[in-house]
C-alpha positions in Angstrom: -21.4 10.8 7.7 -18.3 13.0 8.4 -19.5 15.7 6.1 -22.8 15.8 7.9 -21.2 16.1 11.2 -19.1 19.0 10.1 -22.1 20.8 8.5 -24.0 20.4 11.7 -21.2 21.9 13.7 -21.0 24.8 11.2 -24.7 25.4 11.5 -24.3 25.4 15.3 -21.5 27.9 15.3 -23.3 30.2 12.8 -26.6 30.1 14.8 -24.7 30.8 18.1 -22.9 33.9 16.5 -26.2 35.2 15.1 -27.8 34.8 18.5 -25.1 36.8 20.3 -25.4 39.5 17.6 -28.9 40.0 18.5 -29.2 43.1 20.8 -30.0 42.6 24.4 -31.0 45.1 26.8 -31.0 43.6 30.2 -28.7 41.1 32.2 -31.7 39.0 32.6 -32.0 38.6 28.8 -28.4 37.8 28.6 -28.7 35.0 31.3 -31.7 33.7 29.6 -29.9 33.5 26.2 -26.9 31.8 27.9 -29.1 29.2 29.6 -31.0 28.5 26.4 -27.7 28.1 24.4 -26.3 25.7 26.9 -29.6 23.7 27.1 -29.8 23.3 23.3 -26.3 23.3 21.8 -24.1 21.6 24.5 -25.9 18.2 24.4 -25.8 18.4 20.6 -22.1 19.1 20.5 -21.5 16.4 23.1 -23.3 13.9 21.0 -21.2 14.8 17.9 -18.1 14.2 20.1 -19.4 10.8 21.3 -20.2 9.8 17.7 -16.6 10.6 16.7 -15.5 7.5 18.6 -17.4 5.3 16.2 -15.3 6.6 13.2 -12.9 4.2 11.6 -10.6 2.9 12.8 -13.0 1.8 15.6 -12.1 1.1 19.2 -11.6 -2.7 20.0 -14.2 -3.6 22.6 -11.9 -5.2 25.2 -13.8 -6.0 28.3 -11.2 -5.9 31.0 -9.5 -2.8 32.6 -5.8 -2.2 31.9 -3.7 -3.2 34.9 -0.3 -2.1 34.0 1.1 -5.3 35.4 1.9 -7.2 32.2 5.3 -8.2 30.8 4.9 -6.9 27.3 6.7 -3.4 26.9 4.9 -1.0 24.7 5.8 2.7 24.5 3.8 5.8 23.5 6.1 8.2 21.8 5.5 12.0 21.2 6.9 13.7 18.2 5.8 17.2 19.3 2.5 17.3 17.4 1.9 13.6 16.9 2.0 10.4 19.0 2.5 6.7 18.1 2.9 3.3 19.6 6.1 1.2 19.7 4.9 -2.5 19.9 7.0 -5.7 19.9 7.2 -7.0 16.4 6.5 -10.7 17.1 3.0 -10.1 18.1 2.4 -7.6 15.1 3.6 -10.3 12.6 1.1 -12.8 13.9 -1.7 -10.4 13.1 -0.3 -8.6 9.9 2.2 -11.2 8.5 3.2 -9.1 5.4 4.9 -6.6 7.8 7.5 -9.2 8.5 8.4 -9.3 4.9 9.1 -5.6 5.1 10.7 -5.3 8.6 12.3 -8.7 9.0 14.0 -9.1 12.3 13.3 -5.7 13.8 12.6 -6.1 17.5 9.8 -3.4 17.6 7.7 -1.4 15.1 6.4 2.1 15.8 3.0 2.9 14.3 1.2 6.2 13.7 -1.9 7.2 11.9 -2.8 10.4 10.2 -3.8 12.6 7.3 -2.2 11.3 4.0 -0.9 14.6 2.6 0.1 16.1 5.9 1.9 13.2 7.2 3.9 12.6 3.9 4.7 16.3 3.2 8.3 17.3 3.1 7.4 20.8 4.4 4.4 21.4 6.6 2.4 24.5 5.6 -0.6 26.4 7.1 -2.7 25.3 4.2 -1.9 21.6 4.9 -2.8 22.1 8.6 -6.1 23.8 7.8 -7.0 21.2 5.2 -6.3 18.3 7.6 -8.5 19.9 10.3 -11.5 21.1 8.4 -12.0 18.6 5.5 -12.2 14.8 5.8 -9.2 13.4 4.1 -7.6 10.1 3.2 -5.3 8.6 5.9 -2.1 6.6 6.1 -0.4 4.4 8.6 3.4 5.1 9.2 5.4 2.2 10.3 9.0 2.3 11.6 11.5 -0.4 12.4 12.7 0.1 16.0 15.6 -1.8 17.7 15.4 -3.4 21.1 16.6 -0.4 22.9 13.6 1.9 22.3 14.9 4.6 24.7 18.1 5.1 22.9 16.4 5.1 19.5 14.0 7.9 20.6 16.5 9.6 23.1 15.2 13.0 22.2 11.6 12.2 22.3 9.1 12.2 25.3 7.8 8.7 26.0 5.8 6.7 28.3 6.1 3.0 29.0 3.1 0.7 29.4 3.3 -2.9 30.6 0.6 -4.9 28.8 -0.6 -8.4 29.5 -1.0 -10.7 26.6 -4.7 -10.0 26.2 -4.1 -6.2 26.4 -1.3 -6.4 23.8 -3.7 -8.6 21.5 -6.4 -5.9 21.8 -3.9 -3.1 20.9 -2.5 -4.9 17.9 -5.9 -5.7 16.6 -6.7 -2.0 16.8 -3.5 -1.2 14.9 -4.3 -3.9 12.3 -7.7 -2.4 11.8 -6.1 0.9 11.2 -4.6 -0.4 7.8 -6.8 -0.2 4.7 -6.7 -3.7 3.2 -7.3 -5.0 -0.3 -9.8 -7.7 -1.2 -7.2 -10.3 -0.2 -6.9 -8.9 3.2 -3.3 -7.5 2.6 -2.2 -4.0 3.7 -1.4 -1.6 0.8 2.1 -0.2 0.7 2.8 3.4 -0.3 6.0 5.4 -0.3 8.9 5.2 2.1 8.5 6.7 5.5 9.9 10.0 7.0 12.7 8.7 9.1 14.7 5.5 9.8 13.6 2.3 8.2 10.1 3.2 7.6 7.2 2.8 5.3 3.8 4.4 4.6 0.6 2.2 4.1 -3.0 3.2 3.2 -4.9 3.8 6.3 -8.6 3.1 7.2 -11.0 5.8 8.0 -10.9 9.6 7.4 -8.9 12.2 9.2 -10.9 15.3 10.3 -11.4 17.6 13.3 -13.1 14.8 15.3 -10.9 12.0 14.3 -7.2 13.1 14.6 -3.9 11.4 15.0 -3.9 11.9 18.8 -7.4 10.8 19.1 -6.3 7.6 17.2 -3.7 7.0 19.9 -6.5 7.5 22.5 -8.5 4.9 20.7 -5.7 2.5 20.9 -5.3 3.1 24.7 -9.0 2.6 25.1 -8.8 -0.6 23.2 -6.3 -2.1 25.6 -8.6 -1.3 28.6 -7.5 2.2 29.6 -10.1 4.6 31.2 -9.7 7.4 28.6 -12.1 9.4 26.6 -10.4 9.7 23.1 -12.5 12.4 21.6 -11.0 14.9 24.1 -7.3 14.1 23.2 -6.8 16.5 20.4 -3.0 17.1 21.0 0.0 15.0 21.8 0.5 16.9 25.0 -3.0 15.8 26.2 -2.1 12.1 25.5 1.3 12.4 27.3 0.0 14.3 30.2 -2.7 11.7 30.7 -0.1 8.8 30.6 2.3 10.7 32.8 -0.2 11.3 35.5 -1.4 7.6 35.3 2.2 6.3 35.7 2.8 8.7 38.6 -0.3 7.4 40.4 1.1 3.9 40.0 4.5 5.0 41.2 5.7 3.7 37.9 8.6 6.1 37.7 12.4 6.2 38.1 14.8 9.0 38.6 15.0 9.4 34.8 11.2 9.7 34.6 10.6 6.3 32.8 9.9 3.0 34.6 12.8 0.5 34.5 10.9 -2.2 32.7 8.0 -4.5 32.8 7.6 -7.7 34.8 9.6 -6.5 37.9 6.9 -4.8 40.0 
């Protein structure tokens, strides 16, 4: 399915270039070609973007709109090119019990999802970046033990605080759980140690490609918990963090330091 999407997009690009290489003699012809291109190609490209939202891991269909008034503190953290969720561990252990064996009494766990080779690479090369973008590849989930004071642990990272109700948190954790590839017994499959702190890689569900990236994964998680977001347009960490920052500003969910003081005190 993914290959066919990329092939279609390649054909679109090739056809478009060929069209523009065709000689035109008048402005009227140029306008006609632009109009035809918009009429034919834009709906097709839009449909491909929409279909990307159905790639694994799929969005959890949570019916209610996110309120931001819950008492469960969840953080979205940006690591320059990549974003992830920091979630209270107790709820995670209820849904993925085997993670408790690995992370024990850790107050929180940070989760990220991405290309298997790119995420685990000791050195990021241009070849890895191109490969991860252009070809459907295997994925991993990165899990990190995070102490109770999340802000101190990620003091040098941009982050946004979200205040989730119990139902919103359940929807988010279900999405994260579905991001793991599981064996026949329903258990997550452990790989190598992670890239920082007390962390671990696990086999991921779904393929990584241009229309299903690590930041679109974060967008799917936000959508799962009821946020009004279009994940397929969130290609970069900056786009995710800008969306959340603007949301929190609108709700006046800010302190002098730029991050809300906590949940359950509004």
